[in-house]
N, C-alpha and C positions, 0 to 999 in steps of 0.2 A: 229629258233624255233618258233617265232611269226612273222606273216606277218605284213606289215605296216597297213593293214586294222584292224587287231585285236588290235594292239597297240593303234589305234585311239579311240577304244571303251572302253579302260580301264579307270577306275576312277583315278582322279588325286591323286598323292601320297602326303602323309604328308610331309611338307617341311623339315623334319628332315631326314638326311641321314641314310640309313639302318645300316651303320657301327656304328652309334652312339647309337643304341639300344643295351642294355647290357643283357636283359632277354626277353624271348618271350614265351607265352603260346599259342600254335597254335590252329586252329579250330579243334573241336572234342575232345579236352582235357578238363579235369575237375580238379579243385583244390578247396579245402576248408581249410580255416585257416587264418593266419595272414601273410601278405606280407609287408616286410619292405625293402626299397631299396634306393640306391643312384644312380644317373644317370637316364637314360631313360629306361622304361619298356613298352612293348606292350602286351596286352591281346586280343586274338581272340577266346578263348574258354570260358568255363563256370567257374565262380569264385564266391565263397560264403565266406564271412568273413569280414576282415578288411584290408585296405591298408593304409600305412603311408609312406610318403616321402616328402622331400623338393624339389624334382625334378619333372619330367614330366611323367605322365601316359597316354598312348595312348590306347584307347579301340576301336578295329576294328568293322566293320559291323557285323561280325558273332558272336561277343561276347554276352554273357548273364551274367550280373553281378548283384549280390545282395550283397551289402556291405556298410560299412561305410568307406568313403574315405577321407583322409586328405593328400593333395599333394600341390606342388607348382603350377603346371599347369595340367589341364585335357583336353585332346582332345578326345571327345566321338562321335562315329558313331554307336555304337551298342545299345543293350537293357540294361537299368540300372534301378535298384530299390534300394533305400536307401538314404543315406545322403552324400552330397558332400561338402567339405570345402576346397577351393583352395586359397592359399596365393596370387597368381599372376593373374590367369585367368582361365576361363572355355570356351571351344569352343565346341558347339553342332553342329555336321555336319550331314546332311541327310544321311541315314534314321534313325537317333537316336530316341530312345523312352525312355523318362525319367519319372519316377514316384518317387517323393521324394522331398527332400529339397536341395537347392543349396545356399551356402554362398561364395561369391567371390567379389573382387573389380571390375572385368571386365568380361563381359559375351557377347559372340557372338552366335547367333542362325541362322542357315541357313534355308531357305524355305524347308519344308518337314519334319522338326523335330516335334515330338509329345512331349509336355512338360506338365505334370500334377504334380503340387506341389507348393512349395513356393520358392521364390527367395529373398535373403537378400544381398544387395550390401553393402560391407564393405570397409574400407580403407585398401589398400594393405600394405605389410610390407615395401615397398620402397616408399610409398606415403608421400609427404612432409606434415608436420604438420604446420599449420599456426602459426606464431609467432607474437606477438603484436609488432607494430612499434611505437617507441616513437618519436613524432614530437615536435619540439620546437627550440628555438634559444639558442645556447650556449653562455655563457657570458665569 
């Protein structure tokens, strides 16, 4: 179906196997409301509303999202307007366009991403908390 030449021009895939994605909103589709999920979900269409999960949300290049998002991990390549709160990390991949707030312990931004908003770096849920160490000689 694809020649070797066409395969070479394709964008790199997200390192998550397609079989691991449990729900998919394809290009050209539209959804408005509240999305709550476990496991991995990918959005490539238009979405308006709220997203809540402890797992991974993947937003493809063709996606247009206007939402308040609270997830474990967000991988974003499309257009986003709203608030992002991620417990683990946010990855902004070109050609992502973000207008809003991001709160996360880890953020990666590729060249070619447009980011307008505020970023707050927080401690992740698995981040170690510093404990005081007692020094001294035991008698």
